C-alpha positions in Angstrom: -5.0 26.4 -4.8 -3.7 29.8 -5.7 -2.2 31.5 -2.6 -0.4 34.7 -1.7 3.0 32.9 -1.7 2.3 30.5 -4.6 5.5 29.5 -6.4 5.1 30.0 -10.2 5.3 27.0 -12.5 7.1 27.3 -15.8 5.2 29.1 -18.6 5.4 28.3 -22.2 3.8 27.7 -25.7 3.6 24.5 -27.8 2.0 22.0 -30.2 1.6 18.1 -30.3 0.8 14.3 -31.2 -1.5 11.3 -31.2 -2.7 9.7 -28.0 -4.0 6.2 -27.2 -6.7 5.4 -24.7 -7.6 2.3 -22.8 -11.1 1.1 -22.9 -14.2 2.8 -24.2 -16.0 5.5 -22.3 -19.3 4.4 -21.0 -21.5 7.5 -21.5 -25.0 6.2 -20.7 -26.2 7.4 -17.4 -29.7 8.0 -16.2 -29.4 11.6 -15.1 -32.4 13.5 -14.0 -33.1 16.2 -11.5 -30.7 18.6 -9.9 -28.6 15.8 -8.5 -28.5 13.1 -11.1 -27.5 9.6 -10.0 -25.7 7.3 -12.4 -27.4 4.1 -13.6 -24.2 2.3 -12.9 -21.0 3.3 -10.9 -18.5 5.7 -12.2 -15.2 4.0 -12.2 -12.0 6.0 -12.3 -9.1 5.0 -14.5 -7.0 4.0 -11.5 -9.5 1.4 -10.4 -9.8 0.0 -13.9 -6.0 -0.3 -14.1 -5.8 -2.0 -10.7 -8.6 -4.4 -11.6 -6.7 -5.4 -14.7 -3.6 -6.2 -12.5 -1.9 -3.0 -13.6 -1.2 -4.5 -17.0 -1.2 -1.0 -18.5 2.1 -0.5 -16.7 3.6 -3.9 -17.3 7.3 -3.9 -18.2 7.7 -0.2 -17.4 9.8 1.6 -14.8 7.2 3.8 -13.2 7.3 7.2 -11.6 4.0 8.5 -10.2 2.9 12.1 -9.9 0.1 12.0 -7.4 -1.3 13.3 -4.1 -3.9 12.1 -1.6 -6.6 12.1 -4.3 -4.8 9.3 -6.1 -6.8 6.5 -4.5 -8.8 3.5 -5.4 -12.4 3.3 -4.4 -11.2 1.2 -1.4 -9.6 4.5 -0.3 -6.0 3.3 -0.5 -3.3 5.3 -2.2 -2.5 4.0 -5.7 1.2 4.2 -4.7 0.6 1.8 -1.8 -1.5 -0.4 -4.0 1.1 -0.5 -6.8 3.8 -1.3 -4.3 1.9 -4.0 -2.5 0.8 -5.6 -5.8 4.3 -6.7 -6.6 3.5 -6.2 -10.3 4.5 -2.6 -10.7 8.2 -1.6 -11.0 7.8 1.6 -8.9 10.9 3.7 -9.1 9.8 7.1 -7.8 7.0 9.4 -6.7 6.8 13.0 -7.7 5.0 15.3 -5.2 3.1 18.4 -6.4 1.9 21.4 -4.5 0.7 20.3 -1.0 2.9 17.2 -1.3 2.3 13.5 -2.1 0.8 12.7 1.3 -0.8 16.2 1.5 1.0 17.7 4.5 1.8 21.1 3.0 -0.3 24.3 2.7 -1.0 26.5 -0.3 2.2 27.5 -2.1 4.2 24.9 -0.3 5.4 21.3 -0.8 6.9 18.4 1.0 10.7 18.2 0.7 12.3 15.2 -1.0 12.1 12.2 1.3 12.0 8.4 1.4 8.4 7.3 1.9 8.4 5.1 5.1 5.3 3.1 3.8 6.9 1.9 0.6 10.6 2.8 0.7 10.2 4.7 -2.5 11.9 8.1 -2.9 9.4 11.0 -3.2 10.8 13.9 -5.1 9.6 17.5 -4.4 8.3 18.4 -7.9 6.3 21.5 -7.0 7.6 24.5 -8.9 10.2 22.3 -10.6 11.1 23.4 -14.2 10.8 20.9 -17.0 14.6 20.7 -17.0 14.7 19.9 -13.3 11.9 17.4 -13.5 13.5 15.7 -16.5 16.6 15.2 -14.5 14.6 13.7 -11.7 13.0 11.3 -14.2 16.3 10.3 -15.6 18.2 9.9 -12.3 15.4 7.8 -10.8 15.5 5.4 -13.8 11.9 6.1 -14.7 10.8 5.4 -18.3 7.0 6.0 -17.7 5.5 8.9 -15.8 2.0 8.2 -14.4 -0.3 11.1 -13.5 -3.2 10.6 -11.1 -4.6 13.7 -9.4 -8.2 14.8 -9.0 -8.4 18.2 -10.7 -11.3 20.6 -10.0 -11.8 22.0 -13.5 -10.3 25.5 -13.0 -7.4 27.0 -15.0 -5.8 28.5 -11.9 -5.7 25.2 -10.0 -2.1 24.3 -10.4 -2.2 20.5 -10.7 -3.0 20.7 -14.4 0.2 22.8 -14.9 2.1 20.3 -12.8 0.9 17.7 -15.4 1.9 19.9 -18.3 5.4 20.5 -16.9 5.7 16.7 -16.3 4.7 16.1 -19.9 7.4 18.5 -21.1 9.9 16.8 -18.9 8.8 13.4 -20.2 9.5 14.6 -23.8 13.0 15.7 -22.8 13.7 12.5 -20.9 12.2 10.3 -23.6 9.7 8.8 -21.2 6.1 7.7 -21.9 3.2 9.3 -20.1 0.1 7.6 -18.7 -2.9 9.4 -17.2 -5.2 7.5 -14.8 -8.2 9.6 -15.6 -10.9 10.9 -13.2 -14.1 12.8 -13.7 -14.2 16.6 -13.9 -16.2 17.3 -10.7 -17.8 20.4 -12.2 -18.8 18.7 -15.4 -17.7 18.9 -19.0 -18.9 22.3 -20.2 -16.2 24.9 -21.0 -16.9 28.3 -19.4 -15.3 31.7 -18.9 -12.6 33.9 -20.5 -9.5 32.8 -22.4 -6.0 33.2 -21.0 -3.9 35.6 -23.1 -0.2 35.0 -23.7 0.8 38.3 -22.0 -0.8 37.2 -18.7 0.4 33.5 -18.4 1.8 32.5 -15.1 1.9 29.7 -12.6 -1.9 30.0 -12.2 -2.5 29.8 -16.0 0.5 28.7 -17.9 -1.2 28.2 -21.3 -4.1 29.6 -23.4 -7.2 27.8 -22.1 -10.4 29.1 -20.7 -11.1 29.7 -17.0 -13.2 26.5 -16.5 -11.8 24.2 -19.2 -14.5 21.5 -18.9 -12.2 18.6 -19.5 -10.9 15.7 -17.5 -7.1 15.5 -17.0 -6.9 12.8 -19.6 -8.6 15.0 -22.1 -6.4 17.9 -21.1 -3.3 15.8 -21.6 -4.4 15.0 -25.1 -5.1 18.7 -25.7 -1.7 19.8 -24.3 0.1 17.1 -26.4 -1.8 18.1 -29.5 -1.7 21.8 -29.2 1.3 22.9 -27.2 4.1 20.4 -26.8 5.6 20.4 -30.3 5.9 24.2 -30.3 7.3 24.2 -26.8 9.6 21.1 -26.9 10.1 20.5 -30.7 8.3 17.2 -30.5 5.4 15.5 -28.9 5.3 12.7 -26.4 6.6 9.4 -27.7 3.6 7.7 -26.2 0.5 9.0 -24.3 -2.0 6.6 -22.8 -5.2 7.5 -21.0 -6.8 4.9 -18.9 -10.4 6.1 -19.1 -13.1 6.6 -16.6 -16.1 4.2 -17.1 -19.6 5.4 -16.6 -19.1 9.2 -16.8 -20.6 11.7 -19.2 -20.2 15.5 -19.6 -23.3 16.6 -17.7 -22.4 14.7 -14.5 -21.0 16.6 -11.6 -19.3 15.0 -8.6 -22.5 14.7 -6.6 -23.8 12.1 -9.1 -20.7 10.0 -9.5 -21.0 8.0 -6.3 -17.3 8.6 -5.6 -15.8 9.8 -2.3 -14.6 13.4 -2.1 -10.9 13.6 -1.0 -9.6 17.1 -0.4 -7.3 17.8 -3.4 -5.9 20.7 -1.3 -6.5 22.0 2.2 -8.8 24.8 1.0 -11.0 22.5 -1.2 -13.0 20.7 1.4 -16.2 19.8 -0.5 -17.4 19.2 -4.0 -19.5 22.3 -3.7 -16.3 24.3 -3.1 -15.1 23.0 -6.5 -18.3 24.1 -8.2 -18.0 27.7 -7.0 -14.2 27.9 -7.1 -13.9 29.0 -10.8 -15.7 32.2 -9.8 -15.1 32.8 -6.1 -11.3 32.3 -6.4 -11.3 35.6 -8.3 -11.6 37.3 -4.8 -8.0 36.4 -4.3 -7.5 39.3 -6.7 -9.3 41.7 -4.3 -9.0 43.0 -0.8 -11.9 40.8 0.3 -11.2 37.5 2.0 -11.9 34.4 -0.1 -12.7 32.5 3.0 -9.3 31.0 3.7 -9.0 30.4 7.4 -12.6 29.4 7.7 -14.3 26.0 7.4 -15.8 27.1 4.1 -13.1 28.6 1.9 -14.3 30.0 -1.4 -17.9 29.7 -0.2 -17.6 32.4 2.4 -16.5 35.7 1.0 -16.2 39.0 2.8 -14.3 41.7 4.7 -14.6 43.8 7.8 -15.9 46.7 5.7 -18.7 44.7 3.9 -22.3 45.1 5.2 -25.7 43.6 4.3 -26.1 45.5 1.1 -23.8 43.1 -0.9 -25.8 40.0 0.0 -29.1 41.8 -0.7 -28.0 42.9 -4.1 -26.8 39.4 -5.0 -30.0 37.8 -3.7 -32.0 39.7 -6.3 -29.8 38.6 -9.2 -31.1 35.0 -9.7 -27.7 33.6 -10.4 -28.0 30.0 -11.8 -27.5 27.1 -9.4 -26.8 29.1 -6.3 -28.3 31.2 -3.5 -26.6 33.8 -1.3 -26.9 34.2 2.5 -25.7 37.1 4.5 -22.8 35.8 6.6 -20.2 36.8 9.1 -16.9 35.0 9.8 -13.6 35.5 11.5 -10.6 34.0 9.5 -7.8 32.4 11.5 -5.2 32.7 8.6 -4.7 34.8 5.5 -6.6 38.1 4.9 -8.3 39.9 7.8 -7.0 37.4 10.4 -8.8 37.8 13.7 -11.3 40.3 12.4 -15.1 39.8 12.0 -15.9 39.9 8.3 -19.3 40.7 6.8 -20.2 39.1 3.5 -22.0 36.2 1.9 -22.0 32.4 1.9 -22.6 30.9 -1.5 -25.0 28.0 -1.3 -25.2 25.5 -4.2 -28.8 24.6 -5.0 -28.4 22.9 -8.4 -24.9 21.5 -9.1 -25.5 21.1 -12.8 -26.6 24.8 -13.2 -23.6 26.4 -11.6 -21.5 28.5 -13.9 -18.5 29.4 -11.9 -17.1 32.3 -14.1 -20.5 33.9 -14.4 -20.9 33.6 -10.6 -17.5 35.4 -10.1 -18.6 38.1 -12.5 -21.9 38.6 -10.7 -20.2 38.8 -7.3 -17.5 41.2 -8.4 -19.9 43.6 -10.1 -22.2 43.6 -7.1 -19.2 44.1 -4.7 -17.9 47.0 -6.7 -21.4 48.6 -6.6 -22.1 48.1 -2.9 -18.7 48.0 -1.0 -17.2 51.4 -0.7 -13.7 50.1 0.2 -13.5 47.5 -2.5 -10.0 47.4 -4.1 -8.1 45.2 -6.5 -5.0 43.5 -5.0 -1.7 44.9 -6.3 1.5 42.8 -6.3 4.7 44.7 -5.9 6.8 41.8 -7.2 5.3 42.2 -10.7 5.5 45.8 -11.8 4.6 45.1 -15.4 1.4 43.1 -14.4 0.6 44.3 -10.9 -3.0 43.1 -10.6 -3.5 39.5 -9.5 -7.0 39.5 -10.9 -5.6 39.9 -14.4 -3.5 36.7 -14.0 -6.6 34.9 -12.8 -8.9 36.1 -15.6 -6.3 36.1 -18.3 -6.3 39.8 -19.3 -7.1 43.3 -18.0 -10.6 43.2 -19.5 -12.7 42.0 -16.6 -11.0 44.4 -14.2 -11.5 47.3 -16.6 -15.1 46.4 -17.3 -16.0 46.2 -13.6 -14.2 49.5 -12.9 -16.2 51.1 -15.7 -19.5 50.0 -14.2 -20.3 47.2 -16.7 -23.1 44.8 -15.8 -22.4 41.1 -15.2 -24.2 40.3 -18.5 -21.8 42.6 -20.3 -18.8 41.0 -18.6 -19.9 37.5 -19.6 -20.9 38.6 -23.1 -17.3 39.8 -23.7 -15.9 36.3 -23.6 -18.5 34.5 -25.6 -16.7 34.4 -28.9 -13.3 33.3 -27.5 -15.1 30.6 -25.5 -16.9 29.3 -28.6 -13.6 29.2 -30.4 -11.9 27.3 -27.6 -14.8 24.9 -27.4 -14.5 24.1 -31.1 -10.8 23.6 -30.8 -11.0 21.1 -28.0 -13.5 18.8 -29.6 -11.0 16.5 -31.3 -9.4 15.7 -27.9 -12.5 14.9 -25.9 -13.0 11.3 -24.8 -16.4 11.4 -23.0 -19.7 12.4 -24.6 -23.1 13.2 -23.4 -25.8 15.8 -23.8 -23.3 18.7 -23.7 -20.3 19.1 -25.8 
């Protein structure tokens, strides 16, 4: 999701309140092998709410923040289903980055319009401040904001910050908040470095780790409990999470039995989501992160990269992946129309992939083998000119790589802060399993 022209979401700090959940999580899955299959289907919160006749929304004036991933297992949009049910008082839809129907590219949104399918006004909420979004909520007559978007588990994927801004707006408007929960496609283990306050931005608005290892329902509970009171002076009046049934923390998307719907144009597969917490870091370099190819974030390279990078990576035994020397010609974004040498990252064991470690391994190897490797500098932010610092949360990773640190040293530097974050999040977790 992060792009060169990405509009920044509001940044903040806060603290928060109690949440209710609908239904008990059903954690028992028979999961064995590299691609575990569930003993029974994984059922998203939206399907459970629909099967219950949308009773979770009874008597409420509803505004929905969603995108093309907000579907039932019959592949129909929840907005269309709510409208056609005749039981939901649907007042508005709020479109995030890429838009409600998904027609916009990275850093873009659909303008406010009346949806021809339902007749409901769809507001352009991407990049809206909490104040602006609160006004949209009030003017549309909404008293309950519903969030249903498939996240991909990375701090720099902006949908979670759209949710946080909507939560802040709901506090200001006095509205309730409902999350129709979905599995985290990369599993429930937290990984990577912590965001520091000095480097918060639209691709990391609050202090969480790079791969947070939570569902959006769990994140909403975390945001409400940790950030909202300090930010807004109070917590949500009501937060409900309609839980996923049949999911546990060691289950990645490959084992859920659910369809993969592109949450954004450059997230074509579940494998993309697995590597994205690491390979998105190449946005912060002069190498292409694969935008403009059919495998963004899996193909990484540049015209000045040769076989030595792939050879070095192949000898590193990085968990869950293998590397293939690859060549590609991007049609948009960096190095358009130029043949790029580099690597394709192939996922071999979804449960073993550690995205932030993968990113560290690839950056260290690139620095050592690519003579023209450079960090991207942004002229619009003189105080914090390196995009990589915004993605990783501080200057540390960049400085370590420049100093010749090994990937093990880079990963070791964030272990204590990661452990502290993992302990902090425990009270907000809904789903259990063999990993915490």
